[in-house]
C-alpha positions as CSV (number, residue, x, y, z in Angstrom):
1,M,51.5,185.5,122.8
2,V,53.8,187.0,120.2
3,K,56.8,185.0,119.3
4,T,60.1,186.9,119.5
5,Y,63.5,186.3,117.8
6,T,67.0,187.5,118.4
7,C,68.8,189.2,115.5
8,H,72.0,187.4,114.4
9,S,73.7,190.7,113.5
10,C,72.8,193.1,116.3
11,G,71.4,190.9,119.0
12,K,68.1,192.9,119.2
13,T,64.9,191.0,120.2
14,Y,62.2,191.5,117.6
15,A,58.8,190.2,116.5
16,K,58.2,189.4,112.9
17,N,55.3,191.8,112.4
18,L,56.0,192.5,108.7
19,D,56.0,190.3,105.6
20,P,58.3,187.4,106.5
21,D,60.3,187.9,103.2
22,V,61.8,191.2,104.6
23,Y,63.7,189.3,107.4
24,L,67.0,187.9,105.9
25,K,68.8,185.0,107.5
26,G,67.5,185.4,111.0
27,N,68.0,189.2,111.2
28,C,65.7,192.0,112.3
29,F,64.2,194.3,109.8
30,D,66.9,197.0,110.3
31,C,69.8,194.6,109.8
32,S,68.0,192.9,106.9
33,F,67.6,196.3,105.2
34,W,71.3,196.8,105.2
35,L,72.3,193.2,104.5
36,L,70.1,193.2,101.4
37,K,72.2,196.1,100.0
38,T,75.4,194.0,100.4
39,E,73.8,191.4,98.1
40,Y,72.8,193.7,95.2
41,H,73.3,192.3,91.7
42,E,75.8,194.1,89.5
43,D,73.2,196.4,87.8
44,L,72.0,197.7,91.2
45,A,75.5,197.8,92.7
46,E,76.6,200.2,89.9
47,R,73.8,202.6,91.0
48,R,74.9,202.5,94.6
49,V,76.5,205.7,96.0
50,V,78.2,205.7,99.4
51,V,79.6,209.0,100.6
52,D,80.8,209.6,104.2
53,G,78.9,206.5,105.3
54,N,75.6,207.5,103.8
55,H,73.9,205.2,101.3
56,Y,72.2,206.6,98.1
57,M,70.8,205.1,95.0
58,I,70.7,206.6,91.5
59,S,67.4,206.2,89.8
60,E,66.6,206.8,86.1
61,V,67.1,210.4,85.1
62,K,63.8,212.1,84.3
63,N,62.3,215.5,84.0
64,T,59.1,214.6,85.8
65,Y,58.3,214.2,89.5
66,P,58.8,212.5,91.9
67,Q,62.6,212.8,91.9
68,G,65.0,212.2,94.7
69,F,66.0,215.4,96.5
70,G,63.3,217.2,94.5
71,G,65.3,217.0,91.3
72,R,68.5,218.7,92.6
73,Q,71.4,218.0,90.4
74,F,74.4,216.0,91.7
75,I,77.8,215.3,90.2
76,I,79.2,212.1,91.6
77,Q,82.8,210.9,91.2
78,F,83.2,207.2,91.9
79,F,86.5,205.9,93.1
80,D,86.6,203.7,90.0
81,G,86.9,206.9,87.8
82,R,83.3,207.2,86.7
83,I,81.6,210.6,86.9
84,I,77.9,210.6,86.9
85,K,75.5,213.5,86.7
86,T,71.9,212.9,88.0
87,N,68.8,214.7,89.1
88,N,67.3,211.6,90.7
89,L,69.4,210.5,93.7
90,W,67.6,208.9,96.6
91,S,68.9,208.8,100.2
92,Q,68.6,205.5,102.0
93,G,70.1,206.6,105.3
94,T,73.3,206.4,107.3
95,I,74.9,203.0,107.2
96,P,75.2,201.5,110.8
97,D,78.8,201.0,111.9
98,R,78.4,197.2,111.9
99,F,77.8,197.3,108.1
100,R,80.3,200.0,107.1
101,E,83.0,197.4,106.2
102,M,80.5,195.6,103.9
103,L,79.3,198.9,102.4
104,P,82.4,201.2,102.2
105,D,82.5,204.6,100.7
106,N,82.7,204.4,96.9
107,A,82.3,208.0,95.7
108,V,82.5,211.7,96.5
109,F,80.1,214.5,95.6
110,L,81.7,217.2,93.3
111,D,80.5,220.7,93.7
112,P,78.9,221.9,90.6
113,D,79.7,225.4,89.4
114,P,76.8,227.4,90.8
115,K,76.8,229.6,87.7
116,M,76.2,226.6,85.4
117,R,73.4,224.1,85.2
118,F,73.7,220.9,83.1
119,D,70.9,219.1,81.3
120,V,71.6,215.7,82.9
121,E,70.3,213.9,79.8
122,T,72.4,215.7,77.1
123,D,75.2,216.9,79.4
124,E,75.0,220.3,77.7
125,K,75.2,223.6,79.5
126,E,71.9,225.4,80.0
127,K,71.8,229.1,79.4
């Protein structure tokens, strides 16, 4: 018989059928996934982008694949004033309502001028 547990965050009944390390503090995998993001160290937290309740992570800018969103370029303005250009943004999903307060929006996407592309490494206009 499979042992079941009740998630402390959402109340869902679940079985621990994955690596035990993925279950944080008596929570199911889904809640553990989001709770982990609330505990990011500063270096990871600075790469976190939350726009309209959707969670993204900025990875190292590179000109090889794979790249998040197929290498599409994004301009992100953080509420703290930083503006970041990246071609390696990865979506991690829509934050469930119960975690929105812990993971509030911290940025907006700026629309790049469609006539202009930027080399994200040098920040120079491409012709």
